[in-house]
C-alpha positions as CSV (number, residue, x, y, z in Angstrom):
1,M,12.8,20.8,4.5
2,Q,11.1,19.2,1.5
3,I,7.6,17.9,1.6
4,I,6.4,15.0,-0.6
5,A,2.8,15.7,-1.6
6,E,2.7,13.3,-4.6
7,L,4.5,10.0,-5.1
8,N,4.3,8.2,-8.4
9,V,5.7,4.6,-8.2
10,A,3.8,3.2,-11.2
11,N,5.2,0.2,-13.0
12,N,8.0,-0.4,-10.5
13,A,7.3,-4.1,-9.7
14,I,6.1,-3.2,-6.2
15,D,4.7,-6.3,-4.5
16,E,2.6,-6.8,-1.4
17,F,5.6,-6.1,0.9
18,G,6.3,-2.8,-0.9
19,C,2.6,-2.0,-0.8
20,F,2.4,-2.6,2.9
21,T,5.4,-0.3,3.4
22,L,4.0,2.5,1.3
23,M,0.6,2.2,3.1
24,A,2.4,2.6,6.4
25,G,4.2,5.6,5.1
26,G,0.9,7.0,3.7
27,R,-0.6,6.8,7.2
28,E,2.3,8.6,8.9
29,N,3.1,11.2,6.2
30,T,0.2,13.6,6.5
31,S,1.6,15.8,3.7
32,L,1.3,13.0,1.2
33,R,-1.9,13.7,-0.8
34,N,-1.6,11.5,-3.9
35,L,-0.1,8.0,-4.3
36,V,0.1,6.3,-7.7
37,L,0.6,2.6,-7.7
38,D,-0.6,1.8,-11.2
39,G,0.7,-1.3,-13.0
40,N,2.3,-3.0,-10.0
41,P,1.9,-6.7,-8.9
42,L,0.4,-5.7,-5.5
43,G,-1.1,-9.2,-4.9
44,V,-4.1,-10.2,-2.7
45,Q,-2.6,-8.9,0.5
46,G,-1.5,-5.6,-1.1
47,G,-5.0,-5.1,-2.3
48,R,-6.4,-5.7,1.1
49,I,-4.1,-3.2,2.9
50,L,-4.8,-0.7,0.1
51,I,-8.5,-0.9,0.7
52,K,-8.0,-0.8,4.5
53,V,-5.9,2.4,4.4
54,A,-8.2,4.0,1.8
55,T,-11.1,3.4,4.2
56,E,-9.2,4.7,7.2
57,L,-7.8,7.9,5.6
58,G,-10.8,8.8,3.5
59,N,-10.2,11.9,1.3
60,R,-6.8,12.8,2.9
61,L,-4.9,10.5,0.5
62,T,-5.9,9.8,-3.1
63,M,-4.6,6.5,-4.4
64,S,-4.6,5.0,-7.9
65,A,-4.0,1.3,-8.6
66,K,-5.0,1.0,-12.3
67,N,-3.9,-2.2,-14.0
68,C,-2.4,-3.7,-10.9
69,D,-2.2,-7.5,-10.5
70,F,-4.2,-8.5,-7.4
71,N,-4.2,-12.2,-8.1
72,I,-0.8,-13.0,-6.7
73,H,-1.0,-14.8,-3.4
74,N,2.0,-15.0,-1.1
75,S,1.2,-17.1,2.0
76,N,4.5,-16.0,3.7
77,F,3.3,-12.4,4.0
78,V,3.6,-11.7,7.8
79,F,4.1,-8.3,9.5
80,N,4.8,-7.3,13.1
81,I,2.8,-4.7,14.9
82,N,3.7,-4.0,18.5
83,G,5.5,-7.3,18.9
84,K,2.6,-9.4,17.5
85,F,2.8,-11.1,14.2
86,H,-0.1,-10.7,11.8
87,T,-1.0,-11.9,8.3
88,L,-3.5,-10.6,5.8
89,V,-4.2,-14.1,4.5
90,D,-7.7,-15.6,5.1
């Protein structure tokens, strides 16, 4: 069995949807120690979920988001947790 301890997805056009997916994986994959998101258009919601997960996980997962675009706003960003729909939009 292979274990992913570091994942570098820098400059891969990862948007807020991709960021949310990676953050969910980061929460579940306890072997992941370093996630590099540099240079991606993560958007407003991506930035929010990034901060939320960083706060929850503390030092377990180191994340880098250098030169990401956090100004993109997608009002259609909705996700489902336990049958309830949520949004990260104000």
